TORKOL-4160 file (C-alpha; in steps of 0.2 Angstrom, whole numbers, padded with zeros to 4 digits, m for minus):
313
<pt num="1" X="0002" Y="0001" Z="0000"/>
<pt num="2" X="0006" Y="0017" Z="m0004"/>
<pt num="3" X="0013" Y="0032" Z="0007"/>
<pt num="4" X="m0003" Y="0042" Z="0003"/>
<pt num="5" X="m0016" Y="0027" Z="0006"/>
<pt num="6" X="m0010" Y="0027" Z="0025"/>
<pt num="7" X="m0008" Y="0044" Z="0025"/>
<pt num="8" X="m0030" Y="0043" Z="0021"/>
<pt num="9" X="m0033" Y="0029" Z="0032"/>
<pt num="10" X="m0028" Y="0040" Z="0046"/>
<pt num="11" X="m0039" Y="0049" Z="0058"/>
<pt num="12" X="m0039" Y="0067" Z="0057"/>
<pt num="13" X="m0040" Y="0075" Z="0073"/>
<pt num="14" X="m0041" Y="0094" Z="0075"/>
<pt num="15" X="m0039" Y="0106" Z="0089"/>
<pt num="16" X="m0054" Y="0119" Z="0093"/>
<pt num="17" X="m0048" Y="0133" Z="0106"/>
<pt num="18" X="m0065" Y="0139" Z="0116"/>
<pt num="19" X="m0063" Y="0158" Z="0125"/>
<pt num="20" X="m0068" Y="0153" Z="0142"/>
<pt num="21" X="m0081" Y="0167" Z="0142"/>
<pt num="22" X="m0088" Y="0155" Z="0125"/>
<pt num="23" X="m0105" Y="0147" Z="0131"/>
<pt num="24" X="m0106" Y="0132" Z="0121"/>
<pt num="25" X="m0122" Y="0129" Z="0120"/>
<pt num="26" X="m0127" Y="0145" Z="0113"/>
<pt num="27" X="m0135" Y="0145" Z="0094"/>
<pt num="28" X="m0134" Y="0164" Z="0090"/>
<pt num="29" X="m0123" Y="0174" Z="0083"/>
<pt num="30" X="m0105" Y="0177" Z="0090"/>
<pt num="31" X="m0092" Y="0186" Z="0087"/>
<pt num="32" X="m0079" Y="0183" Z="0073"/>
<pt num="33" X="m0064" Y="0192" Z="0084"/>
<pt num="34" X="m0065" Y="0182" Z="0103"/>
<pt num="35" X="m0081" Y="0172" Z="0096"/>
<pt num="36" X="m0093" Y="0178" Z="0113"/>
<pt num="37" X="m0113" Y="0180" Z="0108"/>
<pt num="38" X="m0122" Y="0197" Z="0100"/>
<pt num="39" X="m0139" Y="0199" Z="0103"/>
<pt num="40" X="m0149" Y="0201" Z="0089"/>
<pt num="41" X="m0158" Y="0221" Z="0087"/>
<pt num="42" X="m0173" Y="0215" Z="0092"/>
<pt num="43" X="m0166" Y="0206" Z="0108"/>
<pt num="44" X="m0159" Y="0223" Z="0113"/>
<pt num="45" X="m0170" Y="0230" Z="0127"/>
<pt num="46" X="m0174" Y="0250" Z="0123"/>
<pt num="47" X="m0175" Y="0261" Z="0138"/>
<pt num="48" X="m0191" Y="0270" Z="0135"/>
<pt num="49" X="m0204" Y="0259" Z="0126"/>
<pt num="50" X="m0220" Y="0267" Z="0118"/>
<pt num="51" X="m0237" Y="0263" Z="0122"/>
<pt num="52" X="m0253" Y="0262" Z="0114"/>
<pt num="53" X="m0264" Y="0279" Z="0124"/>
<pt num="54" X="m0248" Y="0287" Z="0115"/>
<pt num="55" X="m0237" Y="0289" Z="0133"/>
<pt num="56" X="m0222" Y="0281" Z="0135"/>
<pt num="57" X="m0213" Y="0270" Z="0146"/>
<pt num="58" X="m0198" Y="0272" Z="0153"/>
<pt num="59" X="m0188" Y="0257" Z="0163"/>
<pt num="60" X="m0175" Y="0267" Z="0173"/>
<pt num="61" X="m0188" Y="0278" Z="0180"/>
<pt num="62" X="m0204" Y="0267" Z="0180"/>
<pt num="63" X="m0213" Y="0280" Z="0174"/>
<pt num="64" X="m0225" Y="0286" Z="0163"/>
<pt num="65" X="m0222" Y="0299" Z="0154"/>
<pt num="66" X="m0237" Y="0311" Z="0142"/>
<pt num="67" X="m0232" Y="0326" Z="0130"/>
<pt num="68" X="m0246" Y="0340" Z="0130"/>
<pt num="69" X="m0243" Y="0351" Z="0114"/>
<pt num="70" X="m0235" Y="0366" Z="0119"/>
<pt num="71" X="m0226" Y="0360" Z="0129"/>
<pt num="72" X="m0206" Y="0354" Z="0129"/>
<pt num="73" X="m0208" Y="0344" Z="0146"/>
<pt num="74" X="m0218" Y="0329" Z="0149"/>
<pt num="75" X="m0231" Y="0324" Z="0162"/>
<pt num="76" X="m0222" Y="0310" Z="0174"/>
<pt num="77" X="m0232" Y="0297" Z="0182"/>
<pt num="78" X="m0230" Y="0280" Z="0192"/>
<pt num="79" X="m0247" Y="0275" Z="0184"/>
<pt num="80" X="m0255" Y="0276" Z="0167"/>
<pt num="81" X="m0271" Y="0283" Z="0162"/>
<pt num="82" X="m0285" Y="0272" Z="0171"/>
<pt num="83" X="m0273" Y="0264" Z="0183"/>
<pt num="84" X="m0282" Y="0256" Z="0199"/>
<pt num="85" X="m0268" Y="0256" Z="0215"/>
<pt num="86" X="m0268" Y="0256" Z="0232"/>
<pt num="87" X="m0253" Y="0264" Z="0233"/>
<pt num="88" X="m0250" Y="0279" Z="0232"/>
<pt num="89" X="m0246" Y="0287" Z="0217"/>
<pt num="90" X="m0232" Y="0302" Z="0210"/>
<pt num="91" X="m0235" Y="0316" Z="0195"/>
<pt num="92" X="m0222" Y="0327" Z="0191"/>
<pt num="93" X="m0223" Y="0342" Z="0182"/>
<pt num="94" X="m0214" Y="0352" Z="0170"/>
<pt num="95" X="m0210" Y="0369" Z="0181"/>
<pt num="96" X="m0218" Y="0378" Z="0165"/>
<pt num="97" X="m0233" Y="0368" Z="0166"/>
<pt num="98" X="m0251" Y="0376" Z="0174"/>
<pt num="99" X="m0261" Y="0359" Z="0178"/>
<pt num="100" X="m0273" Y="0357" Z="0189"/>
<pt num="101" X="m0278" Y="0340" Z="0199"/>
<pt num="102" X="m0293" Y="0334" Z="0202"/>
<pt num="103" X="m0301" Y="0324" Z="0213"/>
<pt num="104" X="m0321" Y="0319" Z="0215"/>
<pt num="105" X="m0325" Y="0333" Z="0200"/>
<pt num="106" X="m0316" Y="0347" Z="0214"/>
<pt num="107" X="m0299" Y="0355" Z="0214"/>
<pt num="108" X="m0286" Y="0345" Z="0228"/>
<pt num="109" X="m0278" Y="0361" Z="0230"/>
<pt num="110" X="m0273" Y="0352" Z="0246"/>
<pt num="111" X="m0265" Y="0337" Z="0237"/>
<pt num="112" X="m0245" Y="0336" Z="0236"/>
<pt num="113" X="m0240" Y="0328" Z="0220"/>
<pt num="114" X="m0224" Y="0321" Z="0225"/>
<pt num="115" X="m0234" Y="0308" Z="0235"/>
<pt num="116" X="m0254" Y="0307" Z="0234"/>
<pt num="117" X="m0261" Y="0293" Z="0246"/>
<pt num="118" X="m0279" Y="0300" Z="0249"/>
<pt num="119" X="m0293" Y="0287" Z="0241"/>
<pt num="120" X="m0303" Y="0291" Z="0225"/>
<pt num="121" X="m0304" Y="0296" Z="0209"/>
<pt num="122" X="m0292" Y="0308" Z="0203"/>
<pt num="123" X="m0289" Y="0319" Z="0184"/>
<pt num="124" X="m0273" Y="0329" Z="0179"/>
<pt num="125" X="m0280" Y="0344" Z="0167"/>
<pt num="126" X="m0265" Y="0353" Z="0158"/>
<pt num="127" X="m0270" Y="0368" Z="0151"/>
<pt num="128" X="m0265" Y="0368" Z="0132"/>
<pt num="129" X="m0262" Y="0379" Z="0118"/>
<pt num="130" X="m0280" Y="0378" Z="0112"/>
<pt num="131" X="m0290" Y="0369" Z="0123"/>
<pt num="132" X="m0288" Y="0362" Z="0141"/>
<pt num="133" X="m0283" Y="0344" Z="0142"/>
<pt num="134" X="m0285" Y="0326" Z="0154"/>
<pt num="135" X="m0269" Y="0320" Z="0154"/>
<pt num="136" X="m0271" Y="0309" Z="0165"/>
<pt num="137" X="m0284" Y="0299" Z="0176"/>
<pt num="138" X="m0283" Y="0286" Z="0189"/>
<pt num="139" X="m0289" Y="0277" Z="0205"/>
<pt num="140" X="m0283" Y="0275" Z="0224"/>
<pt num="141" X="m0293" Y="0264" Z="0233"/>
<pt num="142" X="m0290" Y="0257" Z="0252"/>
<pt num="143" X="m0286" Y="0236" Z="0254"/>
<pt num="144" X="m0303" Y="0235" Z="0256"/>
<pt num="145" X="m0317" Y="0246" Z="0246"/>
<pt num="146" X="m0334" Y="0247" Z="0241"/>
<pt num="147" X="m0328" Y="0262" Z="0229"/>
<pt num="148" X="m0326" Y="0252" Z="0212"/>
<pt num="149" X="m0339" Y="0239" Z="0205"/>
<pt num="150" X="m0328" Y="0235" Z="0188"/>
<pt num="151" X="m0307" Y="0237" Z="0183"/>
<pt num="152" X="m0306" Y="0240" Z="0162"/>
<pt num="153" X="m0286" Y="0238" Z="0161"/>
<pt num="154" X="m0279" Y="0252" Z="0153"/>
<pt num="155" X="m0276" Y="0252" Z="0135"/>
<pt num="156" X="m0264" Y="0240" Z="0132"/>
<pt num="157" X="m0264" Y="0229" Z="0145"/>
<pt num="158" X="m0270" Y="0211" Z="0147"/>
<pt num="159" X="m0278" Y="0201" Z="0159"/>
<pt num="160" X="m0268" Y="0184" Z="0165"/>
<pt num="161" X="m0277" Y="0177" Z="0182"/>
<pt num="162" X="m0291" Y="0183" Z="0191"/>
<pt num="163" X="m0294" Y="0174" Z="0209"/>
<pt num="164" X="m0307" Y="0179" Z="0222"/>
<pt num="165" X="m0308" Y="0173" Z="0238"/>
<pt num="166" X="m0294" Y="0160" Z="0232"/>
<pt num="167" X="m0301" Y="0153" Z="0220"/>
<pt num="168" X="m0296" Y="0153" Z="0201"/>
<pt num="169" X="m0307" Y="0163" Z="0190"/>
<pt num="170" X="m0313" Y="0156" Z="0171"/>
<pt num="171" X="m0300" Y="0166" Z="0158"/>
<pt num="172" X="m0306" Y="0183" Z="0152"/>
<pt num="173" X="m0300" Y="0191" Z="0136"/>
<pt num="174" X="m0309" Y="0204" Z="0140"/>
<pt num="175" X="m0299" Y="0222" Z="0147"/>
<pt num="176" X="m0312" Y="0219" Z="0161"/>
<pt num="177" X="m0314" Y="0213" Z="0178"/>
<pt num="178" X="m0332" Y="0215" Z="0185"/>
<pt num="179" X="m0330" Y="0220" Z="0204"/>
<pt num="180" X="m0347" Y="0219" Z="0207"/>
<pt num="181" X="m0350" Y="0205" Z="0220"/>
<pt num="182" X="m0341" Y="0205" Z="0236"/>
<pt num="183" X="m0326" Y="0194" Z="0240"/>
<pt num="184" X="m0306" Y="0195" Z="0241"/>
<pt num="185" X="m0298" Y="0198" Z="0224"/>
<pt num="186" X="m0280" Y="0197" Z="0216"/>
<pt num="187" X="m0279" Y="0203" Z="0197"/>
<pt num="188" X="m0266" Y="0199" Z="0187"/>
<pt num="189" X="m0262" Y="0208" Z="0171"/>
<pt num="190" X="m0248" Y="0214" Z="0158"/>
<pt num="191" X="m0242" Y="0229" Z="0148"/>
<pt num="192" X="m0241" Y="0220" Z="0130"/>
<pt num="193" X="m0228" Y="0236" Z="0127"/>
<pt num="194" X="m0217" Y="0234" Z="0141"/>
<pt num="195" X="m0218" Y="0216" Z="0145"/>
<pt num="196" X="m0220" Y="0221" Z="0165"/>
<pt num="197" X="m0233" Y="0213" Z="0176"/>
<pt num="198" X="m0244" Y="0221" Z="0188"/>
<pt num="199" X="m0257" Y="0217" Z="0201"/>
<pt num="200" X="m0271" Y="0223" Z="0210"/>
<pt num="201" X="m0276" Y="0215" Z="0229"/>
<pt num="202" X="m0294" Y="0222" Z="0237"/>
<pt num="203" X="m0308" Y="0216" Z="0246"/>
<pt num="204" X="m0325" Y="0220" Z="0237"/>
<pt num="205" X="m0338" Y="0224" Z="0251"/>
<pt num="206" X="m0354" Y="0235" Z="0246"/>
<pt num="207" X="m0361" Y="0234" Z="0261"/>
<pt num="208" X="m0370" Y="0250" Z="0267"/>
<pt num="209" X="m0366" Y="0256" Z="0286"/>
<pt num="210" X="m0383" Y="0248" Z="0297"/>
<pt num="211" X="m0385" Y="0263" Z="0306"/>
<pt num="212" X="m0405" Y="0270" Z="0311"/>
<pt num="213" X="m0407" Y="0288" Z="0315"/>
<pt num="214" X="m0419" Y="0288" Z="0331"/>
<pt num="215" X="m0431" Y="0301" Z="0337"/>
<pt num="216" X="m0433" Y="0308" Z="0319"/>
<pt num="217" X="m0451" Y="0311" Z="0313"/>
<pt num="218" X="m0449" Y="0312" Z="0294"/>
<pt num="219" X="m0435" Y="0324" Z="0292"/>
<pt num="220" X="m0441" Y="0332" Z="0309"/>
<pt num="221" X="m0434" Y="0330" Z="0326"/>
<pt num="222" X="m0442" Y="0338" Z="0343"/>
<pt num="223" X="m0429" Y="0333" Z="0356"/>
<pt num="224" X="m0412" Y="0322" Z="0352"/>
<pt num="225" X="m0407" Y="0314" Z="0340"/>
<pt num="226" X="m0399" Y="0295" Z="0341"/>
<pt num="227" X="m0386" Y="0286" Z="0329"/>
<pt num="228" X="m0387" Y="0268" Z="0335"/>
<pt num="229" X="m0377" Y="0254" Z="0327"/>
<pt num="230" X="m0360" Y="0262" Z="0324"/>
<pt num="231" X="m0349" Y="0250" Z="0321"/>
<pt num="232" X="m0330" Y="0256" Z="0330"/>
<pt num="233" X="m0324" Y="0257" Z="0311"/>
<pt num="234" X="m0338" Y="0269" Z="0308"/>
<pt num="235" X="m0333" Y="0289" Z="0307"/>
<pt num="236" X="m0347" Y="0301" Z="0305"/>
<pt num="237" X="m0346" Y="0318" Z="0297"/>
<pt num="238" X="m0362" Y="0332" Z="0302"/>
<pt num="239" X="m0364" Y="0345" Z="0296"/>
<pt num="240" X="m0372" Y="0359" Z="0306"/>
<pt num="241" X="m0382" Y="0373" Z="0301"/>
<pt num="242" X="m0369" Y="0372" Z="0284"/>
<pt num="243" X="m0354" Y="0370" Z="0293"/>
<pt num="244" X="m0345" Y="0356" Z="0298"/>
<pt num="245" X="m0344" Y="0352" Z="0317"/>
<pt num="246" X="m0335" Y="0336" Z="0327"/>
<pt num="247" X="m0347" Y="0322" Z="0329"/>
<pt num="248" X="m0352" Y="0320" Z="0348"/>
<pt num="249" X="m0342" Y="0301" Z="0355"/>
<pt num="250" X="m0359" Y="0295" Z="0361"/>
<pt num="251" X="m0370" Y="0297" Z="0344"/>
<pt num="252" X="m0385" Y="0311" Z="0352"/>
<pt num="253" X="m0387" Y="0326" Z="0344"/>
<pt num="254" X="m0394" Y="0340" Z="0353"/>
<pt num="255" X="m0391" Y="0355" Z="0348"/>
<pt num="256" X="m0408" Y="0367" Z="0340"/>
<pt num="257" X="m0406" Y="0367" Z="0320"/>
<pt num="258" X="m0403" Y="0360" Z="0301"/>
<pt num="259" X="m0393" Y="0343" Z="0301"/>
<pt num="260" X="m0385" Y="0332" Z="0285"/>
<pt num="261" X="m0375" Y="0316" Z="0294"/>
<pt num="262" X="m0365" Y="0304" Z="0285"/>
<pt num="263" X="m0360" Y="0288" Z="0292"/>
<pt num="264" X="m0346" Y="0282" Z="0282"/>
<pt num="265" X="m0340" Y="0260" Z="0285"/>
<pt num="266" X="m0320" Y="0256" Z="0282"/>
<pt num="267" X="m0324" Y="0251" Z="0264"/>
<pt num="268" X="m0329" Y="0269" Z="0260"/>
<pt num="269" X="m0348" Y="0264" Z="0260"/>
<pt num="270" X="m0362" Y="0278" Z="0267"/>
<pt num="271" X="m0381" Y="0283" Z="0274"/>
<pt num="272" X="m0385" Y="0299" Z="0274"/>
<pt num="273" X="m0401" Y="0308" Z="0284"/>
<pt num="274" X="m0406" Y="0324" Z="0283"/>
<pt num="275" X="m0415" Y="0333" Z="0296"/>
<pt num="276" X="m0420" Y="0349" Z="0307"/>
<pt num="277" X="m0420" Y="0347" Z="0327"/>
<pt num="278" X="m0436" Y="0360" Z="0331"/>
<pt num="279" X="m0436" Y="0370" Z="0347"/>
<pt num="280" X="m0436" Y="0356" Z="0363"/>
<pt num="281" X="m0438" Y="0355" Z="0383"/>
<pt num="282" X="m0425" Y="0343" Z="0388"/>
<pt num="283" X="m0428" Y="0339" Z="0406"/>
<pt num="284" X="m0415" Y="0358" Z="0411"/>
<pt num="285" X="m0427" Y="0368" Z="0403"/>
<pt num="286" X="m0442" Y="0361" Z="0411"/>
<pt num="287" X="m0436" Y="0361" Z="0429"/>
<pt num="288" X="m0429" Y="0381" Z="0424"/>
<pt num="289" X="m0446" Y="0384" Z="0417"/>
<pt num="290" X="m0453" Y="0376" Z="0433"/>
<pt num="291" X="m0443" Y="0389" Z="0444"/>
<pt num="292" X="m0449" Y="0404" Z="0435"/>
<pt num="293" X="m0466" Y="0397" Z="0437"/>
<pt num="294" X="m0463" Y="0395" Z="0455"/>
<pt num="295" X="m0454" Y="0412" Z="0456"/>
<pt num="296" X="m0470" Y="0420" Z="0447"/>
<pt num="297" X="m0483" Y="0411" Z="0459"/>
<pt num="298" X="m0474" Y="0417" Z="0475"/>
<pt num="299" X="m0472" Y="0435" Z="0469"/>
<pt num="300" X="m0490" Y="0432" Z="0464"/>
<pt num="301" X="m0496" Y="0426" Z="0481"/>
<pt num="302" X="m0484" Y="0439" Z="0489"/>
<pt num="303" X="m0494" Y="0455" Z="0482"/>
<pt num="304" X="m0510" Y="0448" Z="0485"/>
<pt num="305" X="m0506" Y="0443" Z="0504"/>
<pt num="306" X="m0498" Y="0461" Z="0506"/>
<pt num="307" X="m0514" Y="0467" Z="0498"/>
<pt num="308" X="m0527" Y="0460" Z="0506"/>
<pt num="309" X="m0517" Y="0467" Z="0524"/>
<pt num="310" X="m0517" Y="0484" Z="0518"/>
<pt num="311" X="m0537" Y="0485" Z="0517"/>
<pt num="312" X="m0538" Y="0476" Z="0531"/>
<pt num="313" X="m0528" Y="0493" Z="0540"/>
């Protein structure tokens, strides 16, 4: 057999040098210089993500940013338009921006935009070049609440799972969760643009406070009015003659005048009663009147006896 044949039959042995930083299980593109993996352009995570409602999400600051015509700066918020949360909310405005925050339809002048904590329905209105524009709306609710009956997710968000009282509910392919039934809800949802997951955990309680206003006939009381059935977690708001006053600790209202009394439970549910307490005599008043009458009688008797003595003389 010739030398050439012997060389062909010899096994071919090759040495492959692999950089210690290279993942040999990687199947994507590699650098021609050192063999390290190279991320495809589609795999690069953008810092800013465009959302369907026109806002952008900033991954570094974890904020939603909204542009307003006529302003160079943007409205920055820790929640996006239409979100319901139980945590506080922070809103940052450019210095030159003219904006008003409303809560339940009233201007919230005493609210700090750096930390909005009070439960309520909020909207931020910015004065633009042509007209005022509502840039942002959101709800802050307590962990136990009766203030919402449904949650329609913001545009560009999808429901992942819904649990009620620790029981997984049927898949929901819409963007709305029905919260009309009482119970403990755990809603998991996702922003399709950023890929970030969110959740809302609330206990829904729509039952009104079970209180009674004793002493009222229709809308009029001829004596003290007593609020009965108050729970320890209930709060009472009293408007007396168009001014807010402290609610009595014993639940008894005595002063003569017009009232609007509202009782709130710990879920925000409330009942109100309008009535008027007319002039009446209490025990002290009866005693006082009796003393006056006694004095008049005594004076009358004294004068009668005095005149009779004078006549006898």
